[in-house]
C-alpha positions as CSV (number, residue, x, y, z in Angstrom):
1,M,-29.3,-8.1,61.0
2,A,-27.7,-11.7,60.7
3,D,-29.6,-12.3,57.2
4,D,-28.1,-8.8,56.0
5,E,-24.5,-9.5,57.3
6,Q,-24.8,-13.1,55.7
7,G,-26.0,-11.2,52.3
8,E,-23.3,-8.9,52.7
9,T,-20.7,-11.6,53.3
10,T,-22.0,-13.5,50.2
11,D,-21.8,-10.4,48.1
12,L,-18.0,-9.8,49.0
13,A,-17.4,-13.3,48.7
14,L,-18.9,-13.0,44.8
15,D,-17.3,-9.6,44.1
16,E,-14.0,-11.1,45.0
17,P,-12.6,-13.6,42.4
18,V,-14.2,-10.7,39.7
19,V,-11.5,-8.5,41.1
20,R,-8.8,-10.9,40.3
21,R,-9.6,-12.0,37.0
22,S,-7.4,-10.9,34.3
23,A,-8.7,-9.5,31.4
24,L,-8.1,-12.7,29.2
25,R,-10.3,-14.6,32.0
26,L,-13.2,-12.0,31.8
27,I,-13.4,-12.6,28.0
28,L,-13.0,-16.2,27.9
29,V,-15.7,-16.9,30.7
30,T,-18.4,-14.0,29.8
31,P,-20.5,-15.0,27.4
32,F,-20.9,-11.6,25.9
33,Y,-17.2,-10.8,25.8
34,R,-16.6,-14.1,24.1
35,S,-19.4,-13.6,21.4
36,A,-18.1,-10.0,20.6
37,T,-14.2,-11.0,20.2
38,I,-15.4,-13.8,17.9
39,A,-17.6,-11.4,15.8
40,L,-15.1,-9.0,15.4
41,F,-12.7,-11.0,14.4
42,L,-15.2,-12.4,11.4
43,S,-15.8,-8.8,10.5
44,G,-12.2,-7.8,10.4
45,L,-11.6,-11.1,8.1
46,G,-14.2,-10.1,5.8
47,F,-13.7,-6.5,5.0
48,S,-10.1,-6.9,5.2
49,A,-10.3,-10.0,2.6
50,A,-12.0,-7.4,0.2
51,A,-10.4,-4.3,0.6
52,P,-7.4,-5.0,-1.5
53,Q,-9.4,-7.0,-4.2
54,I,-11.9,-4.5,-4.8
55,A,-10.2,-2.2,-7.1
56,S,-8.8,-5.6,-9.1
57,F,-12.7,-6.6,-9.4
58,L,-13.7,-3.7,-10.9
59,V,-10.8,-3.5,-13.2
60,N,-11.1,-6.7,-14.5
61,D,-14.8,-8.1,-14.0
62,L,-16.4,-4.7,-14.8
63,G,-14.2,-2.9,-16.9
64,A,-13.2,0.1,-15.5
65,S,-10.1,2.6,-15.8
66,L,-7.4,2.8,-13.3
67,T,-9.0,6.1,-11.9
68,A,-12.5,5.1,-11.9
69,A,-11.2,2.1,-9.5
70,G,-9.1,4.6,-7.3
71,L,-12.4,6.9,-6.9
72,F,-14.2,3.6,-5.6
73,Y,-12.7,4.5,-2.4
74,L,-14.4,7.8,-1.8
75,T,-17.4,5.9,-1.6
76,S,-16.5,5.7,2.0
77,L,-17.3,9.4,2.8
78,T,-20.6,8.5,3.8
79,A,-19.7,6.3,6.5
80,P,-19.3,9.0,9.3
81,V,-22.7,10.2,8.5
82,F,-24.4,7.0,8.4
83,G,-22.3,6.0,11.7
84,Y,-23.5,9.3,13.5
85,L,-27.0,8.7,12.8
86,V,-27.1,5.1,13.7
87,G,-25.3,6.0,16.8
88,A,-27.5,8.6,17.6
89,R,-30.4,6.3,17.8
90,S,-28.7,3.4,19.6
91,D,-27.8,6.2,22.1
92,R,-31.4,7.1,21.9
93,S,-33.1,3.9,22.5
94,G,-30.4,1.7,23.8
95,A,-30.8,-1.1,21.3
96,R,-27.3,-1.7,20.5
97,L,-27.4,-5.6,19.2
98,G,-30.5,-5.0,17.5
99,L,-28.7,-2.0,15.4
100,F,-25.7,-4.0,15.4
101,R,-27.6,-7.0,13.8
102,V,-29.3,-4.8,10.9
103,C,-26.2,-3.4,10.2
104,A,-24.6,-6.8,9.7
105,V,-27.8,-7.9,7.5
106,A,-27.0,-5.0,5.4
107,G,-23.5,-5.3,5.1
108,F,-24.2,-9.2,3.5
109,A,-26.6,-7.8,1.3
110,G,-23.9,-4.9,0.6
111,W,-21.4,-7.2,-0.5
112,A,-23.3,-9.9,-2.2
113,G,-25.0,-7.2,-4.2
114,I,-21.1,-6.3,-5.3
115,A,-20.1,-9.9,-5.9
116,F,-23.1,-10.1,-8.5
117,S,-22.9,-6.8,-10.2
118,T,-23.0,-6.8,-13.4
119,Q,-22.5,-2.4,-14.5
120,L,-20.3,-0.6,-13.1
121,W,-22.0,1.7,-11.1
122,M,-23.9,-0.7,-9.0
123,P,-20.7,-1.3,-6.6
124,Y,-20.3,2.6,-6.1
125,V,-24.0,3.2,-5.0
126,I,-23.9,-0.1,-2.8
127,S,-20.7,1.1,-1.2
128,A,-22.0,4.6,-0.3
129,V,-25.3,3.7,0.5
130,V,-25.9,0.3,1.8
131,L,-22.2,-0.4,3.1
132,G,-21.5,3.1,4.6
133,F,-24.8,2.2,6.8
134,A,-23.7,-1.5,7.6
135,G,-20.2,0.0,8.7
136,A,-21.9,0.9,11.9
137,A,-21.6,-2.6,13.0
138,T,-18.7,-2.3,14.7
139,S,-19.2,0.9,16.6
140,Q,-22.6,-0.7,17.9
141,L,-20.7,-3.7,19.1
142,F,-18.3,-1.4,20.9
143,A,-21.0,0.3,22.9
144,A,-22.6,-2.9,23.7
145,V,-19.2,-3.8,25.3
146,H,-19.1,-0.4,27.0
147,D,-22.5,-1.1,28.5
148,E,-21.3,-4.7,30.1
149,L,-18.7,-3.2,31.2
150,E,-20.1,-0.2,32.7
151,A,-22.4,-2.7,34.6
152,L,-19.9,-5.3,35.7
153,P,-17.0,-3.1,36.8
154,N,-13.6,-4.8,37.1
155,P,-10.0,-3.8,37.5
156,G,-9.2,-5.4,33.8
157,N,-12.1,-3.9,32.0
158,D,-9.6,-1.8,30.2
159,G,-7.9,-5.0,29.0
160,V,-11.2,-6.8,28.1
161,V,-11.6,-3.3,25.7
162,A,-8.1,-4.1,24.1
163,G,-8.9,-8.1,24.1
164,V,-11.8,-7.5,22.0
165,R,-10.3,-4.8,19.9
166,M,-7.0,-7.1,19.1
167,A,-9.7,-9.9,17.6
168,L,-10.5,-7.1,15.2
169,T,-6.8,-6.4,14.1
170,G,-6.5,-10.4,14.0
171,G,-8.7,-10.4,11.2
172,W,-7.1,-7.6,9.4
173,V,-4.0,-10.0,9.8
174,V,-5.8,-12.9,8.5
175,G,-7.7,-11.6,5.8
176,P,-5.7,-10.1,2.8
177,V,-3.7,-13.6,2.8
178,A,-7.2,-15.2,2.9
179,G,-8.8,-13.2,0.4
180,S,-5.8,-13.1,-2.1
181,F,-5.7,-16.8,-2.0
182,L,-9.5,-17.4,-2.3
183,A,-9.2,-15.2,-5.3
184,A,-6.4,-16.7,-7.3
185,H,-8.0,-20.0,-6.7
186,T,-11.5,-19.2,-7.3
187,S,-12.5,-16.0,-8.6
188,L,-12.7,-12.3,-7.5
189,R,-16.5,-12.5,-7.3
190,T,-16.4,-16.1,-5.2
191,M,-13.9,-14.0,-2.8
192,L,-16.4,-10.8,-2.4
193,L,-19.5,-13.2,-1.8
194,A,-17.1,-15.0,1.2
195,T,-16.8,-11.7,2.6
196,A,-20.6,-11.5,2.2
197,I,-21.0,-14.5,4.2
198,C,-18.4,-13.5,7.0
199,T,-19.8,-10.5,7.4
200,L,-23.6,-11.8,8.0
201,A,-21.9,-14.7,10.6
202,Q,-21.3,-11.8,12.7
203,V,-24.6,-12.2,14.1
204,V,-23.8,-16.2,14.6
205,P,-21.7,-15.8,18.1
206,L,-23.8,-13.7,19.5
207,G,-27.0,-15.9,18.8
208,V,-29.9,-14.3,20.8
209,L,-28.3,-12.6,23.1
210,R,-29.8,-9.3,24.4
211,T,-28.1,-5.8,25.1
212,P,-26.3,-5.8,28.3
213,P,-27.8,-3.8,30.7
214,A,-26.5,0.0,30.4
215,A,-25.0,1.7,33.0
216,P,-26.7,4.5,35.0
217,S,-25.8,7.3,33.2
218,T,-26.5,5.6,30.1
219,A,-29.6,3.5,31.1
220,E,-32.5,5.6,30.3
221,P,-33.0,6.6,26.6
222,R,-31.9,10.0,25.7
223,T,-34.6,12.6,23.6
224,R,-31.8,14.6,22.1
225,A,-28.4,14.2,20.4
226,P,-25.5,16.1,22.5
227,G,-24.9,19.6,21.2
228,L,-21.7,20.6,19.9
229,R,-20.3,21.9,22.7
230,A,-20.3,18.3,24.7
231,M,-19.0,16.8,21.7
232,A,-16.0,19.4,21.3
233,P,-13.5,17.0,23.2
234,L,-14.5,13.8,21.3
235,L,-14.0,16.1,17.7
236,A,-10.9,17.3,18.7
237,F,-9.3,14.0,19.7
238,T,-11.2,12.3,16.8
239,A,-9.6,14.9,14.1
240,L,-6.2,14.6,16.0
241,F,-6.2,10.8,15.4
242,M,-7.3,11.1,11.7
243,L,-3.8,13.3,11.3
244,V,-2.1,10.1,12.7
245,Y,-3.9,7.7,10.4
246,A,-3.8,9.8,7.1
247,G,-0.2,8.2,6.8
248,E,-1.9,4.8,6.4
249,P,-3.2,5.2,3.0
250,I,0.2,6.8,2.1
251,K,2.0,4.3,3.0
252,Y,0.3,1.3,1.7
253,A,-0.3,3.3,-1.6
254,Y,3.8,4.3,-1.7
255,L,5.8,2.1,0.0
256,P,5.3,-1.2,-1.9
257,I,6.0,0.7,-5.1
258,Y,9.4,2.4,-3.3
259,M,10.5,-1.1,-2.4
260,N,9.7,-2.8,-5.5
261,G,10.8,0.3,-7.7
262,P,14.0,2.4,-6.8
263,L,15.0,0.1,-3.9
264,D,14.1,-3.4,-6.1
265,L,14.1,-5.4,-2.9
266,P,13.4,-9.2,-2.9
267,S,9.5,-9.5,-3.2
268,G,9.9,-11.5,0.2
269,L,11.9,-9.0,1.7
270,S,9.1,-6.6,1.0
271,G,6.3,-8.8,2.0
272,A,8.1,-9.5,5.3
273,I,8.7,-5.7,5.8
274,I,4.9,-5.1,5.3
275,G,3.9,-7.9,7.7
276,I,6.0,-6.8,10.3
277,Q,3.5,-3.9,11.6
278,P,0.5,-6.0,12.4
279,L,2.4,-8.6,14.2
280,V,4.2,-6.0,16.5
281,E,0.8,-4.1,16.9
282,I,-0.8,-7.3,18.3
283,I,2.1,-8.1,21.1
284,L,1.9,-4.5,22.4
285,M,-1.9,-3.7,22.5
286,P,-1.8,-5.6,25.8
287,L,1.0,-4.0,26.8
288,A,-0.6,-0.6,25.8
289,V,-3.2,-1.1,28.4
290,L,-0.8,-1.7,30.9
291,A,1.6,1.2,30.3
292,A,-1.7,3.4,30.4
293,R,-2.8,2.7,33.7
294,R,0.9,3.9,35.0
295,V,1.1,6.6,32.3
296,G,-2.2,7.7,31.5
297,M,-4.1,7.3,28.0
298,M,-3.5,10.5,26.4
299,R,0.3,10.7,27.7
300,L,0.7,7.4,26.3
301,M,-1.1,8.4,22.9
302,V,1.3,11.6,22.5
303,V,4.3,8.8,22.8
304,G,2.5,7.0,20.0
305,A,1.9,9.6,17.7
306,V,5.8,10.5,18.4
307,F,6.6,6.6,17.1
308,G,4.5,7.9,14.0
309,V,6.5,10.9,13.1
310,A,9.6,8.9,13.6
311,A,8.5,5.9,11.4
312,N,7.4,8.1,8.4
313,I,11.0,9.9,8.7
314,C,12.6,6.7,8.5
315,F,10.6,5.6,5.3
316,A,11.6,9.0,3.8
317,T,15.6,9.2,4.9
318,T,16.6,6.1,5.3
319,G,16.6,4.1,1.8
320,T,17.1,0.6,3.5
321,A,15.7,-2.4,4.2
322,A,17.0,-2.1,7.8
323,G,15.4,1.6,7.9
324,L,12.0,0.3,6.8
325,F,11.8,-2.2,8.9
326,A,12.6,0.2,11.6
327,G,9.9,2.3,10.5
328,Q,7.4,-0.8,10.2
329,I,7.9,-1.5,13.4
330,L,7.4,1.7,15.1
331,M,4.4,1.6,13.3
332,G,3.6,-1.0,15.0
333,G,4.1,1.0,18.3
334,V,1.6,3.6,16.9
335,W,-1.2,1.4,16.1
336,G,-0.7,-1.0,19.2
337,V,-1.3,2.1,21.5
338,F,-4.3,3.6,19.5
339,A,-5.9,0.6,18.6
340,A,-6.0,-0.7,22.2
341,L,-6.9,2.8,23.5
342,G,-8.7,4.9,21.2
343,I,-12.1,3.7,21.6
344,I,-11.7,3.7,25.3
345,V,-10.7,7.5,25.2
346,A,-13.5,8.0,22.6
347,Q,-15.8,7.0,24.6
348,R,-15.0,8.7,27.8
349,L,-14.6,12.2,26.3
350,L,-18.7,11.6,25.2
351,P,-19.8,9.2,27.9
352,T,-23.4,10.0,27.6
353,A,-23.5,8.9,23.9
354,V,-21.1,6.0,23.7
355,A,-22.9,4.6,20.6
356,T,-22.2,8.1,19.3
357,A,-18.7,8.6,20.1
358,S,-18.2,5.1,19.0
359,A,-19.4,5.5,15.3
360,I,-18.0,9.0,15.2
361,F,-14.1,7.7,16.0
362,L,-14.5,4.5,14.1
363,S,-16.1,5.8,10.7
364,S,-13.4,8.8,10.9
365,T,-10.8,6.2,9.1
366,A,-12.7,6.5,5.9
367,L,-12.4,10.3,6.0
368,A,-8.6,10.3,6.8
369,S,-8.0,7.7,4.1
370,A,-9.7,10.1,1.6
371,V,-7.4,13.4,3.1
372,G,-4.5,10.8,3.5
373,G,-4.7,9.2,-0.4
374,A,-5.4,12.9,-1.7
375,A,-2.5,14.5,0.2
376,G,-0.1,11.5,-0.9
377,G,-1.1,11.7,-4.5
378,I,-0.1,15.8,-4.5
379,G,3.0,14.4,-2.3
380,A,4.2,11.8,-4.7
381,A,3.8,14.2,-8.1
382,T,5.6,17.2,-6.4
383,L,7.8,15.6,-4.1
384,G,8.4,12.3,-5.7
385,L,9.6,9.0,-3.5
386,P,10.8,8.7,-0.9
387,L,9.9,12.1,0.0
388,V,6.3,12.0,-0.2
389,F,6.3,10.0,3.6
390,L,7.8,13.5,4.9
391,I,3.9,14.4,4.6
392,P,2.3,12.2,7.2
393,A,5.4,13.0,9.7
394,A,4.4,16.4,9.1
395,L,0.6,15.6,9.9
396,G,1.7,13.4,12.8
397,L,4.0,16.2,14.3
398,L,0.5,18.4,14.6
399,A,-1.0,15.5,16.0
400,V,1.6,14.9,18.8
401,I,1.4,18.7,19.6
402,G,-2.6,18.4,19.5
403,L,-2.8,15.5,21.8
404,A,0.1,17.0,24.0
405,V,-2.2,19.7,24.7
406,M,-5.4,17.9,25.3
407,T,-3.1,15.7,28.2
408,R,-3.3,18.8,30.3
409,S,-6.8,19.2,30.3
410,A,-7.6,15.5,30.5
411,G,-9.6,13.9,33.2
412,P,-8.0,11.5,35.8
413,D,-9.6,8.4,34.0
414,L,-7.6,9.4,30.8
């Protein structure tokens, strides 16, 4: 009995400091969280460096037409398919980090292959097949983080997910600037090769760490993928997220044209307007986690979607730098909420297959970009600038309604 009491006291003593640890401290003192954070920063850094430059590479180095260069982005439509297949395999085997490493190596091979391409068709095939598969690396890492959080419960766990996700956003803040600088001082091929190196470097922080122990609900390998009935809430949430995200390609395609054309804003001011969003996003992500504990994640996402509607109305109607700044600040609020909480909600909507949930949610941005790009192209031709931004405002309004409906049936953890 004395030994039992002593053991119980020891367990309580060990558990007590964990309860008091903040999310930031958990990330810093836990090797896996710390390594995942660095890996995701490298992932965001590499991909965001290449994304704005790939069209220029196709046109300047491989002789593509502007139309052909624009069609390159449609190759990302294979990402949801490969993401689902990799996620389903991960949920059956539990080999999160093993699949992550395979995907990261494939990403290195894909970007290196594009960097050394000599024929126009090569980047298209490589992107559709190799990079489509490699894109599942991020979802595997988030699934592994989920397993670690389930194995080590702590009140700060949601904050851990947001903190790790902030590293990916941080990479996207630095990447475009770094990519532009490297391309200007070396070449586009060198920049793409640097992206390949960053993609491979994701595996370095994790070293030989094994997949964290899964929670009891996911510890045993699954023999079959979840059915459509079980996946319905996740698919509905992902579809609503896509309605919100569809405004991003429209904004990035036409907001610079609007600022540099009809508004004739100075380049420095235009850059400041574009750059304010990710800054606001990073600041708000940890605050979104705190707010979600009080009002609920789904309710906060309704508010975030409302911000998106208001932002696009600002773009469409104000016609001033102040109005565009307001719109971008509101957009920072949108992604401060969705970037911090979206992956958590997706995993909780399909708790028996978190890798599948992560893959479906994270790869949906590729499909949303294609849909948004097509809608923006049609809207720009028919409505013109700046009224084209009413299209993402309307899509966002549909998302607000859908998320509000889902809030009524959301569980206590949402």
